[in-house]
VEXSELO-238523 format. One record per residue: residue number from 1; residue in three letters; z, x, y of N, C-alpha, C, CB in turn. Coordinates in pm, 1 decimal. Each point is the difference from the previous one (the first is absolute). Glycine has a CB too. Example, Ala and Ser with C-alpha at 12.3 -4.5 7.8 and 13.67 -1.06 7.14 Angstrom:
residues 2
<vovex num="1" residuo="Ala" n_z="780.0" n_x="1319.0" n_y="-569.0" ca_z="0.0" ca_x="-89.0" ca_y="119.0" c_z="0.0" c_x="90.0" c_y="120.0" cb_z="124.6" cb_x="-189.2" cb_y="-117.3"/>
<vovex num="2" residuo="Ser" n_z="-196.6" n_x="154.2" n_y="222.3" ca_z="6.0" ca_x="82.0" ca_y="119.0" c_z="73.0" c_x="-77.0" c_y="109.0" cb_z="-214.5" cb_x="118.4" cb_y="-62.8"/>
This chain:
residues 99
<vovex num="1" residuo="Unk" n_z="5276.2" n_x="-2812.9" n_y="2100.8" ca_z="130.5" ca_x="27.8" ca_y="-58.7" c_z="42.2" c_x="141.4" c_y="38.6" cb_z="-45.6" cb_x="-158.2" cb_y="-193.7"/>
<vovex num="2" residuo="Unk" n_z="164.1" n_x="172.4" n_y="240.9" ca_z="53.1" ca_x="132.4" ca_y="33.3" c_z="61.4" c_x="61.5" c_y="-125.2" cb_z="44.0" cb_x="-70.1" cb_y="240.2"/>
<vovex num="3" residuo="Unk" n_z="-64.5" n_x="198.3" n_y="-255.8" ca_z="53.3" ca_x="70.0" ca_y="-116.6" c_z="152.4" c_x="-5.7" c_y="-1.6" cb_z="-200.0" cb_x="151.7" cb_y="0.2"/>
<vovex num="4" residuo="Unk" n_z="255.9" n_x="-162.8" n_y="-119.6" ca_z="144.7" ca_x="-0.9" ca_y="-17.7" c_z="57.0" c_x="141.8" c_y="-6.2" cb_z="-20.1" cb_x="-218.5" cb_y="-120.3"/>
<vovex num="5" residuo="Unk" n_z="-62.0" n_x="313.6" n_y="82.9" ca_z="41.1" ca_x="140.5" ca_y="-8.2" c_z="-8.2" c_x="61.7" c_y="139.8" cb_z="-81.5" cb_x="17.9" cb_y="-241.6"/>
<vovex num="6" residuo="Unk" n_z="185.8" n_x="49.3" n_y="287.4" ca_z="-1.6" ca_x="57.2" ca_y="135.2" c_z="-103.2" c_x="112.0" c_y="16.6" cb_z="240.8" cb_x="-58.9" cb_y="17.8"/>
<vovex num="7" residuo="Unk" n_z="-310.3" n_x="56.4" n_y="93.8" ca_z="-96.8" ca_x="105.3" ca_y="31.8" c_z="71.2" c_x="135.5" c_y="7.6" cb_z="-144.2" cb_x="-166.4" cb_y="126.5"/>
<vovex num="8" residuo="Unk" n_z="268.4" n_x="167.6" n_y="-80.2" ca_z="74.2" ca_x="126.7" ca_y="9.9" c_z="16.2" c_x="65.3" c_y="-137.3" cb_z="122.4" cb_x="-89.0" cb_y="200.8"/>
<vovex num="9" residuo="Unk" n_z="-108.5" n_x="8.6" n_y="-304.7" ca_z="10.5" ca_x="54.0" ca_y="-135.5" c_z="-132.8" c_x="59.6" c_y="-45.7" cb_z="177.7" cb_x="-168.8" cb_y="-52.0"/>
<vovex num="10" residuo="Unk" n_z="-287.8" n_x="104.5" n_y="89.0" ca_z="-132.3" ca_x="55.1" ca_y="-32.8" c_z="-23.8" c_x="129.9" c_y="76.2" cb_z="-87.8" cb_x="-232.1" cb_y="-43.6"/>
<vovex num="11" residuo="Unk" n_z="133.7" n_x="239.9" n_y="169.9" ca_z="-11.9" ca_x="125.9" ca_y="74.7" c_z="73.3" c_x="112.9" c_y="-72.7" cb_z="-17.3" cb_x="-129.4" cb_y="216.0"/>
<vovex num="12" residuo="Unk" n_z="136.3" n_x="100.1" n_y="-269.5" ca_z="74.3" ca_x="100.3" ca_y="-77.1" c_z="-76.5" c_x="39.9" c_y="-125.4" cb_z="215.4" cb_x="-93.2" cb_y="87.5"/>
<vovex num="13" residuo="Unk" n_z="-272.3" n_x="-4.2" n_y="-155.7" ca_z="-79.0" ca_x="27.4" ca_y="-121.7" c_z="-114.9" c_x="95.5" c_y="31.0" cb_z="59.5" cb_x="-227.2" cb_y="-91.3"/>
<vovex num="14" residuo="Unk" n_z="-120.5" n_x="208.7" n_y="206.3" ca_z="-116.0" ca_x="80.1" ca_y="40.3" c_z="37.5" c_x="126.5" c_y="77.4" cb_z="-130.1" cb_x="-210.5" cb_y="6.7"/>
<vovex num="15" residuo="Unk" n_z="258.3" n_x="229.9" n_y="19.7" ca_z="46.2" ca_x="112.9" ca_y="81.0" c_z="-62.8" c_x="1.0" c_y="139.2" cb_z="31.8" cb_x="129.7" cb_y="-210.1"/>
<vovex num="16" residuo="Unk" n_z="-45.9" n_x="-248.5" n_y="269.1" ca_z="-52.7" ca_x="-10.6" ca_y="135.7" c_z="115.5" c_x="5.0" c_y="98.7" cb_z="-197.8" cb_x="-135.4" cb_y="-80.6"/>
<vovex num="17" residuo="Unk" n_z="183.1" n_x="215.8" n_y="184.1" ca_z="106.0" ca_x="10.2" ca_y="100.8" c_z="-41.3" c_x="-63.0" c_y="132.3" cb_z="79.0" cb_x="208.7" cb_y="-110.1"/>
<vovex num="18" residuo="Unk" n_z="-172.9" n_x="-303.9" n_y="104.2" ca_z="-44.3" ca_x="-72.2" ca_y="119.6" c_z="-22.1" c_x="-146.6" c_y="-36.9" cb_z="-108.9" cb_x="209.7" cb_y="96.2"/>
<vovex num="19" residuo="Unk" n_z="96.8" n_x="-292.1" n_y="5.5" ca_z="-22.5" ca_x="-142.9" ca_y="-23.0" c_z="-137.9" c_x="-44.5" c_y="48.5" cb_z="246.0" cb_x="-37.5" cb_y="21.2"/>
<vovex num="20" residuo="Unk" n_z="-337.7" n_x="132.4" n_y="-4.7" ca_z="-132.8" ca_x="-30.8" ca_y="52.8" c_z="-80.7" c_x="-90.8" c_y="-92.0" cb_z="4.5" cb_x="218.5" cb_y="116.0"/>
<vovex num="21" residuo="Unk" n_z="20.3" n_x="-212.3" n_y="-246.4" ca_z="-76.4" ca_x="-77.9" ca_y="-97.2" c_z="76.2" c_x="-120.9" c_y="-52.6" cb_z="-116.3" cb_x="208.7" cb_y="-62.6"/>
<vovex num="22" residuo="Unk" n_z="221.2" n_x="-251.0" n_y="130.6" ca_z="83.7" ca_x="-108.1" ca_y="-51.7" c_z="-76.6" c_x="-129.8" c_y="-26.4" cb_z="188.1" cb_x="102.5" cb_y="122.9"/>
<vovex num="23" residuo="Unk" n_z="-282.3" n_x="-136.9" n_y="-38.4" ca_z="-77.3" ca_x="-122.9" ca_y="-22.7" c_z="-81.0" c_x="11.4" c_y="-128.9" cb_z="-13.0" cb_x="-40.1" cb_y="249.0"/>
<vovex num="24" residuo="Unk" n_z="-48.2" n_x="154.6" n_y="-270.2" ca_z="-76.8" ca_x="22.9" ca_y="-122.7" c_z="91.6" c_x="2.8" c_y="-121.5" cb_z="-170.5" cb_x="128.4" cb_y="131.0"/>
<vovex num="25" residuo="Unk" n_z="285.3" n_x="-62.9" n_y="-118.6" ca_z="96.0" ca_x="5.4" ca_y="-110.6" c_z="50.3" c_x="-140.0" c_y="-35.3" cb_z="68.2" cb_x="231.5" cb_y="71.4"/>
<vovex num="26" residuo="Unk" n_z="-41.1" n_x="-313.6" n_y="29.1" ca_z="45.1" ca_x="-137.2" ca_y="-24.5" c_z="-108.0" c_x="-78.8" c_y="-73.7" cb_z="144.3" cb_x="8.8" cb_y="206.7"/>
<vovex num="27" residuo="Unk" n_z="-269.0" n_x="12.2" n_y="-167.8" ca_z="-111.4" ca_x="-66.6" ca_y="-67.4" c_z="-9.1" c_x="44.6" c_y="-145.9" cb_z="-123.6" cb_x="-15.4" cb_y="218.9"/>
<vovex num="28" residuo="Unk" n_z="135.2" n_x="144.9" n_y="-244.3" ca_z="-6.7" ca_x="51.9" ca_y="-137.6" c_z="114.2" c_x="-55.8" c_y="-84.3" cb_z="-109.5" cb_x="210.2" cb_y="84.1"/>
<vovex num="29" residuo="Unk" n_z="230.2" n_x="-217.4" n_y="-27.3" ca_z="113.6" ca_x="-57.1" ca_y="-73.3" c_z="-22.6" c_x="-147.6" c_y="-30.7" cb_z="152.4" cb_x="165.0" cb_y="110.9"/>
<vovex num="30" residuo="Unk" n_z="-201.7" n_x="-238.7" n_y="-14.0" ca_z="-26.7" ca_x="-141.8" ca_y="-20.4" c_z="-101.9" c_x="-18.7" c_y="-111.9" cb_z="51.5" cb_x="-46.5" cb_y="242.3"/>
<vovex num="31" residuo="Unk" n_z="-159.8" n_x="123.4" n_y="-238.5" ca_z="-102.8" ca_x="-8.6" ca_y="-104.0" c_z="57.0" c_x="39.9" c_y="-136.8" cb_z="-177.3" cb_x="50.2" cb_y="172.8"/>
<vovex num="32" residuo="Unk" n_z="261.7" n_x="51.3" n_y="-176.1" ca_z="59.6" ca_x="44.6" ca_y="-126.5" c_z="90.2" c_x="-108.0" c_y="-58.4" cb_z="-10.4" cb_x="237.9" cb_y="79.1"/>
<vovex num="33" residuo="Unk" n_z="91.9" n_x="-300.8" n_y="4.4" ca_z="89.0" ca_x="-105.1" ca_y="-48.7" c_z="-78.5" c_x="-121.0" c_y="-50.9" cb_z="174.7" cb_x="78.0" cb_y="161.5"/>
<vovex num="34" residuo="Unk" n_z="-282.5" n_x="-112.4" n_y="-93.0" ca_z="-85.9" ca_x="-109.2" ca_y="-46.5" c_z="-63.9" c_x="37.4" c_y="-133.3" cb_z="-45.3" cb_x="-70.2" cb_y="238.5"/>
<vovex num="35" residuo="Unk" n_z="-5.5" n_x="192.8" n_y="-249.6" ca_z="-61.8" ca_x="45.9" ca_y="-124.7" c_z="101.0" c_x="-6.8" c_y="-114.3" cb_z="-155.4" cb_x="151.2" cb_y="129.9"/>
<vovex num="36" residuo="Unk" n_z="277.5" n_x="-107.3" n_y="-104.3" ca_z="105.3" ca_x="-2.0" ca_y="-101.8" c_z="28.6" c_x="-143.6" c_y="-43.9" cb_z="100.5" cb_x="210.1" cb_y="97.6"/>
<vovex num="37" residuo="Unk" n_z="-93.8" n_x="-303.0" n_y="-3.4" ca_z="22.6" ca_x="-139.9" ca_y="-34.1" c_z="-110.7" c_x="-56.5" c_y="-87.2" cb_z="123.5" cb_x="-25.9" cb_y="212.6"/>
<vovex num="38" residuo="Unk" n_z="-247.0" n_x="60.9" n_y="-181.8" ca_z="-112.8" ca_x="-46.4" ca_y="-80.9" c_z="1.3" c_x="65.0" c_y="-137.6" cb_z="-133.9" cb_x="-35.4" cb_y="208.5"/>
<vovex num="39" residuo="Unk" n_z="165.9" n_x="162.9" n_y="-213.4" ca_z="0.8" ca_x="72.6" ca_y="-128.1" c_z="109.3" c_x="-51.8" c_y="-92.9" cb_z="-90.0" cb_x="202.3" cb_y="116.8"/>
<vovex num="40" residuo="Unk" n_z="208.0" n_x="-227.0" n_y="-62.5" ca_z="111.9" ca_x="-42.2" ca_y="-84.0" c_z="3.1" c_x="-150.7" c_y="-22.9" cb_z="127.0" cb_x="194.8" cb_y="85.0"/>
<vovex num="41" residuo="Unk" n_z="-184.6" n_x="-271.0" n_y="5.7" ca_z="5.2" ca_x="-144.9" ca_y="-10.6" c_z="125.7" c_x="-58.9" c_y="59.3" cb_z="-137.1" cb_x="18.0" cb_y="-201.7"/>
<vovex num="42" residuo="Unk" n_z="219.6" n_x="64.7" n_y="263.8" ca_z="122.3" ca_x="-47.4" ca_y="65.7" c_z="2.3" c_x="55.3" c_y="142.5" cb_z="126.6" cb_x="-11.4" cb_y="-222.2"/>
<vovex num="43" residuo="Unk" n_z="-65.5" n_x="-59.9" n_y="315.7" ca_z="5.6" ca_x="49.2" ca_y="138.0" c_z="77.7" c_x="131.5" c_y="10.5" cb_z="-13.8" cb_x="-236.8" cb_y="80.1"/>
<vovex num="44" residuo="Unk" n_z="-26.7" n_x="319.3" n_y="13.2" ca_z="69.7" ca_x="125.7" ca_y="26.1" c_z="141.7" c_x="-31.0" c_y="44.8" cb_z="-216.3" cb_x="115.8" cb_y="62.3"/>
<vovex num="45" residuo="Unk" n_z="314.3" n_x="-45.6" n_y="-118.6" ca_z="140.8" ca_x="-25.4" ca_y="32.1" c_z="58.8" c_x="118.1" c_y="75.9" cb_z="22.8" cb_x="-145.0" cb_y="-204.4"/>
<vovex num="46" residuo="Unk" n_z="26.7" n_x="119.0" n_y="324.1" ca_z="67.6" ca_x="104.1" ca_y="78.2" c_z="127.3" c_x="40.5" c_y="-71.6" cb_z="-95.8" cb_x="-89.5" cb_y="215.9"/>
<vovex num="47" residuo="Unk" n_z="127.4" n_x="215.8" n_y="-213.6" ca_z="123.8" ca_x="48.6" ca_y="-59.9" c_z="-14.3" c_x="45.2" c_y="-143.9" cb_z="117.4" cb_x="-150.9" cb_y="151.0"/>
<vovex num="48" residuo="Unk" n_z="-231.6" n_x="126.8" n_y="-214.5" ca_z="-22.5" ca_x="44.8" ca_y="-137.5" c_z="-56.1" c_x="142.4" c_y="5.7" cb_z="-41.9" cb_x="-239.8" cb_y="-82.8"/>
<vovex num="49" residuo="Unk" n_z="119.5" n_x="337.0" n_y="38.7" ca_z="-36.4" ca_x="141.5" ca_y="15.0" c_z="-133.4" c_x="34.4" c_y="-66.0" cb_z="242.3" cb_x="53.0" cb_y="7.4"/>
<vovex num="50" residuo="Unk" n_z="-269.0" n_x="-107.8" n_y="-125.4" ca_z="-125.4" ca_x="32.4" ca_y="-69.3" c_z="-120.2" c_x="-57.5" c_y="75.1" cb_z="123.0" cb_x="3.6" cb_y="-219.8"/>
<vovex num="51" residuo="Unk" n_z="-110.3" n_x="-124.4" n_y="270.8" ca_z="-109.6" ca_x="-59.5" ca_y="77.0" c_z="-22.1" c_x="75.6" c_y="130.0" cb_z="50.8" cb_x="-223.4" cb_y="-100.6"/>
<vovex num="52" residuo="Unk" n_z="57.0" n_x="261.0" n_y="166.0" ca_z="-11.7" ca_x="77.2" ca_y="124.4" c_z="-65.9" c_x="135.1" c_y="-27.5" cb_z="205.2" cb_x="-114.6" cb_y="92.5"/>
<vovex num="53" residuo="Unk" n_z="-164.9" n_x="180.6" n_y="-200.8" ca_z="-61.7" ca_x="128.7" ca_y="-35.4" c_z="-149.3" c_x="-16.7" c_y="-26.0" cb_z="217.9" cb_x="77.4" cb_y="-98.0"/>
<vovex num="54" residuo="Unk" n_z="-255.1" n_x="-182.5" n_y="27.0" ca_z="-141.8" ca_x="-25.5" ca_y="-25.7" c_z="-74.6" c_x="-24.3" c_y="131.4" cb_z="57.5" cb_x="-96.8" cb_y="-226.1"/>
<vovex num="55" residuo="Unk" n_z="2.1" n_x="19.7" n_y="316.6" ca_z="-63.0" ca_x="-26.3" ca_y="129.8" c_z="-14.8" c_x="128.4" c_y="81.3" cb_z="96.7" cb_x="-231.5" cb_y="-2.0"/>
<vovex num="56" residuo="Unk" n_z="5.1" n_x="315.2" n_y="0.3" ca_z="-5.9" ca_x="126.8" ca_y="73.1" c_z="-108.1" c_x="91.4" c_y="-57.7" cb_z="244.7" cb_x="-20.9" cb_y="53.8"/>
<vovex num="57" residuo="Unk" n_z="-250.2" n_x="30.9" n_y="-185.5" ca_z="-101.5" ca_x="84.9" ca_y="-62.2" c_z="-140.2" c_x="-51.2" c_y="30.1" cb_z="161.9" cb_x="58.7" cb_y="-181.4"/>
<vovex num="58" residuo="Unk" n_z="-180.2" n_x="-188.5" n_y="168.5" ca_z="-131.6" ca_x="-58.5" ca_y="22.2" c_z="-41.9" c_x="11.9" c_y="146.7" cb_z="41.4" cb_x="-158.7" cb_y="-189.9"/>
<vovex num="59" residuo="Unk" n_z="47.5" n_x="123.8" n_y="282.1" ca_z="-32.6" ca_x="9.7" ca_y="143.1" c_z="-24.0" c_x="145.5" c_y="41.1" cb_z="137.6" cb_x="-206.5" cb_y="44.1"/>
<vovex num="60" residuo="Unk" n_z="-58.6" n_x="298.3" n_y="-98.2" ca_z="-19.3" ca_x="142.7" ca_y="30.2" c_z="-136.1" c_x="47.7" c_y="-48.0" cb_z="247.1" cb_x="36.9" cb_y="-16.8"/>
<vovex num="61" residuo="Unk" n_z="-282.1" n_x="-77.1" n_y="-102.9" ca_z="-129.1" ca_x="39.6" ca_y="-56.2" c_z="-114.4" c_x="-54.5" c_y="85.1" cb_z="101.1" cb_x="5.0" cb_y="-230.4"/>
<vovex num="62" residuo="Unk" n_z="-91.6" n_x="-133.2" n_y="266.2" ca_z="-106.5" ca_x="-59.9" ca_y="81.2" c_z="-4.3" c_x="61.1" c_y="139.7" cb_z="23.8" cb_x="-212.9" cb_y="-129.7"/>
<vovex num="63" residuo="Unk" n_z="88.8" n_x="256.5" n_y="182.8" ca_z="3.1" ca_x="65.3" ca_y="131.6" c_z="-67.8" c_x="137.2" c_y="-6.8" cb_z="214.0" cb_x="-122.3" cb_y="56.9"/>
<vovex num="64" residuo="Unk" n_z="-183.4" n_x="197.6" n_y="-161.2" ca_z="-54.0" ca_x="135.9" ca_y="-11.9" c_z="-142.4" c_x="2.0" c_y="-52.8" cb_z="230.3" cb_x="81.0" cb_y="-37.5"/>
<vovex num="65" residuo="Unk" n_z="-267.1" n_x="-176.3" n_y="-44.9" ca_z="-133.9" ca_x="-6.9" ca_y="-58.6" c_z="-68.6" c_x="-123.5" c_y="57.3" cb_z="74.1" cb_x="118.2" cb_y="-215.2"/>
<vovex num="66" residuo="Unk" n_z="-129.4" n_x="-106.0" n_y="333.1" ca_z="-50.6" ca_x="-116.5" ca_y="73.1" c_z="-140.7" c_x="-40.5" c_y="-37.9" cb_z="145.0" cb_x="67.3" cb_y="183.7"/>
<vovex num="67" residuo="Unk" n_z="-212.0" n_x="11.5" n_y="-263.1" ca_z="-136.2" ca_x="-32.5" ca_y="-42.7" c_z="2.1" c_x="-50.0" c_y="-144.1" cb_z="-95.5" cb_x="173.4" cb_y="157.8"/>
<vovex num="68" residuo="Unk" n_z="5.2" n_x="-263.3" n_y="-191.2" ca_z="-8.2" ca_x="-54.1" ca_y="-135.9" c_z="-65.3" c_x="98.7" c_y="-95.3" cb_z="-12.3" cb_x="-230.0" cb_y="95.0"/>
<vovex num="69" residuo="Unk" n_z="-63.5" n_x="324.7" n_y="-41.9" ca_z="-68.2" ca_x="97.7" ca_y="-84.0" c_z="-5.5" c_x="133.1" c_y="72.8" cb_z="-136.8" cb_x="-181.3" cb_y="-110.2"/>
<vovex num="70" residuo="Unk" n_z="129.4" n_x="288.2" n_y="32.9" ca_z="-6.0" ca_x="133.2" ca_y="57.5" c_z="-82.8" c_x="89.4" c_y="-91.0" cb_z="224.9" cb_x="-31.1" cb_y="111.6"/>
<vovex num="71" residuo="Unk" n_z="-297.3" n_x="124.3" n_y="-53.6" ca_z="-81.7" ca_x="90.0" ca_y="-79.5" c_z="81.3" c_x="112.6" c_y="-62.3" cb_z="-191.1" cb_x="-55.0" cb_y="147.1"/>
<vovex num="72" residuo="Unk" n_z="298.4" n_x="96.3" n_y="-82.0" ca_z="73.4" ca_x="117.0" ca_y="-46.8" c_z="128.1" c_x="-33.1" c_y="-76.8" cb_z="-94.3" cb_x="119.6" cb_y="193.1"/>
<vovex num="73" residuo="Unk" n_z="136.9" n_x="-244.1" n_y="-192.6" ca_z="125.5" ca_x="-37.5" ca_y="-64.3" c_z="-21.9" c_x="-127.7" c_y="-80.4" cb_z="135.2" cb_x="108.3" cb_y="185.6"/>
<vovex num="74" residuo="Unk" n_z="-77.5" n_x="-112.6" n_y="-303.7" ca_z="-4.6" ca_x="-122.3" ca_y="-78.8" c_z="103.2" c_x="-97.2" c_y="56.4" cb_z="-76.6" cb_x="126.3" cb_y="-207.8"/>
<vovex num="75" residuo="Unk" n_z="32.6" n_x="-244.1" n_y="249.1" ca_z="91.6" ca_x="-97.1" ca_y="57.1" c_z="17.1" c_x="-118.4" c_y="-93.8" cb_z="-66.8" cb_x="71.6" cb_y="230.4"/>
<vovex num="76" residuo="Unk" n_z="181.1" n_x="-131.2" n_y="-225.5" ca_z="31.0" ca_x="-119.1" ca_y="-76.7" c_z="58.1" c_x="-102.8" c_y="96.5" cb_z="41.0" cb_x="134.2" cb_y="-213.9"/>
<vovex num="77" residuo="Unk" n_z="-65.2" n_x="-263.6" n_y="190.3" ca_z="51.6" ca_x="-100.6" ca_y="93.3" c_z="151.9" c_x="-10.0" c_y="0.4" cb_z="-209.8" cb_x="-124.2" cb_y="-33.8"/>
<vovex num="78" residuo="Unk" n_z="274.3" n_x="159.4" n_y="-78.3" ca_z="145.6" ca_x="-8.3" ca_y="-9.7" c_z="49.5" c_x="132.7" c_y="-57.8" cb_z="-4.0" cb_x="-255.2" cb_y="-31.5"/>
<vovex num="79" residuo="Unk" n_z="98.0" n_x="321.3" n_y="97.7" ca_z="46.6" ca_x="130.2" ca_y="-48.5" c_z="78.2" c_x="-9.2" c_y="-130.2" cb_z="7.3" cb_x="75.0" cb_y="234.8"/>
<vovex num="80" residuo="Unk" n_z="-8.2" n_x="35.1" n_y="-308.0" ca_z="72.6" ca_x="11.0" ca_y="-125.8" c_z="146.6" c_x="-34.6" c_y="20.9" cb_z="-160.7" cb_x="176.0" cb_y="-79.6"/>
<vovex num="81" residuo="Unk" n_z="215.7" n_x="-256.4" n_y="-7.2" ca_z="141.8" ca_x="-33.3" ca_y="6.0" c_z="31.6" c_x="-135.6" c_y="59.5" cb_z="38.6" cb_x="238.1" cb_y="17.7"/>
<vovex num="82" residuo="Unk" n_z="-124.8" n_x="-290.2" n_y="68.6" ca_z="28.0" ca_x="-128.3" ca_y="63.4" c_z="1.0" c_x="-111.4" c_y="-104.2" cb_z="-104.7" cb_x="81.4" cb_y="213.9"/>
<vovex num="83" residuo="Unk" n_z="3.1" n_x="-83.5" n_y="-298.7" ca_z="-3.8" ca_x="-103.4" ca_y="-104.7" c_z="116.4" c_x="15.9" c_y="-96.5" cb_z="-249.4" cb_x="-10.1" cb_y="19.5"/>
<vovex num="84" residuo="Unk" n_z="289.4" n_x="133.8" n_y="-47.8" ca_z="116.1" ca_x="22.7" ca_y="-87.4" c_z="126.3" c_x="-62.4" c_y="59.7" cb_z="-104.7" cb_x="213.7" cb_y="-82.9"/>
<vovex num="85" residuo="Unk" n_z="121.8" n_x="-200.8" n_y="213.9" ca_z="115.7" ca_x="-59.7" ca_y="66.6" c_z="-3.7" c_x="-153.2" c_y="-6.1" cb_z="9.7" cb_x="199.3" cb_y="151.8"/>
<vovex num="86" residuo="Unk" n_z="-129.8" n_x="-255.6" n_y="-150.5" ca_z="-13.4" ca_x="-144.6" ca_y="13.6" c_z="-18.2" c_x="-75.9" c_y="-130.9" cb_z="-95.8" cb_x="46.4" cb_y="218.7"/>
<vovex num="87" residuo="Unk" n_z="57.9" n_x="20.9" n_y="-325.2" ca_z="-32.8" ca_x="-70.8" ca_y="-124.2" c_z="114.7" c_x="-85.2" c_y="-53.6" cb_z="-155.8" cb_x="184.2" cb_y="-51.5"/>
<vovex num="88" residuo="Unk" n_z="278.2" n_x="-142.0" n_y="68.9" ca_z="111.9" ca_x="-79.4" ca_y="-51.4" c_z="19.9" c_x="-129.4" c_y="79.3" cb_z="108.3" cb_x="211.8" cb_y="-76.2"/>
<vovex num="89" residuo="Unk" n_z="-168.3" n_x="-223.0" n_y="194.3" ca_z="11.5" ca_x="-119.9" ca_y="82.2" c_z="-107.3" c_x="-104.3" c_y="-34.9" cb_z="97.5" cb_x="141.6" cb_y="182.5"/>
<vovex num="90" residuo="Unk" n_z="-199.4" n_x="-97.6" n_y="-253.7" ca_z="-111.5" ca_x="-90.1" ca_y="-29.8" c_z="38.3" c_x="-100.4" c_y="-107.0" cb_z="-161.1" cb_x="179.7" cb_y="62.5"/>
<vovex num="91" residuo="Unk" n_z="112.6" n_x="-299.7" n_y="-45.0" ca_z="18.5" ca_x="-100.6" ca_y="-102.5" c_z="-98.6" c_x="29.0" c_y="-111.5" cb_z="79.8" cb_x="-172.8" cb_y="168.2"/>
<vovex num="92" residuo="Unk" n_z="-29.1" n_x="184.2" n_y="-289.2" ca_z="-86.2" ca_x="29.6" ca_y="-113.5" c_z="-73.2" c_x="-127.2" c_y="-44.6" cb_z="155.7" cb_x="186.8" cb_y="-72.3"/>
<vovex num="93" residuo="Unk" n_z="-284.5" n_x="-176.0" n_y="56.9" ca_z="-81.2" ca_x="-112.9" ca_y="-43.3" c_z="-66.4" c_x="38.2" c_y="-130.6" cb_z="-39.6" cb_x="-77.9" cb_y="238.4"/>
<vovex num="94" residuo="Unk" n_z="63.6" n_x="-0.1" n_y="-341.4" ca_z="-54.8" ca_x="32.3" ca_y="-131.7" c_z="-122.5" c_x="-82.1" c_y="-34.4" cb_z="227.1" cb_x="62.0" cb_y="-71.0"/>
<vovex num="95" residuo="Unk" n_z="-253.1" n_x="-163.7" n_y="147.2" ca_z="-111.9" ca_x="-87.6" ca_y="-29.7" c_z="44.7" c_x="-124.0" c_y="-76.5" cb_z="-150.0" cb_x="198.9" cb_y="-2.7"/>
<vovex num="96" residuo="Unk" n_z="271.3" n_x="-196.4" n_y="-49.2" ca_z="53.6" ca_x="-115.3" ca_y="-72.9" c_z="70.3" c_x="-93.1" c_y="97.4" cb_z="27.2" cb_x="138.1" cb_y="-209.5"/>
<vovex num="97" residuo="Unk" n_z="-65.8" n_x="-261.9" n_y="208.4" ca_z="62.8" ca_x="-98.7" ca_y="85.6" c_z="75.2" c_x="-97.8" c_y="-89.2" cb_z="-180.2" cb_x="24.5" cb_y="178.5"/>
<vovex num="98" residuo="Unk" n_z="314.1" n_x="-25.6" n_y="-171.6" ca_z="76.4" ca_x="-91.8" ca_y="-84.8" c_z="-25.8" c_x="-145.3" c_y="39.5" cb_z="176.2" cb_x="176.6" cb_y="-30.5"/>
<vovex num="99" residuo="Unk" n_z="-176.2" n_x="-262.6" n_y="-69.4" ca_z="-26.2" ca_x="-142.4" ca_y="26.8" c_z="125.8" c_x="-77.1" c_y="21.5" cb_z="-202.9" cb_x="15.1" cb_y="-134.1"/>
């Protein structure tokens, strides 16, 4: 699946002035959009500013923090704020199933 968010927008988010990493950036965006779809339970929608912002933040974080663990920095799999952007998209499940 090709990412719906433009790589050029991710380059702006990262302040990159070259296209040398475009393949990697496209991969990070694709993975971020898939992660967002799984987290929210709904497919990623192009044109939704909050979803795009979450994808940009997540892909940027994964681009800059390429290791799962580090000795000198505390790392988290999802940066602060991404879940806040996405929580309103999640279907709330209470455990009650109406008959």
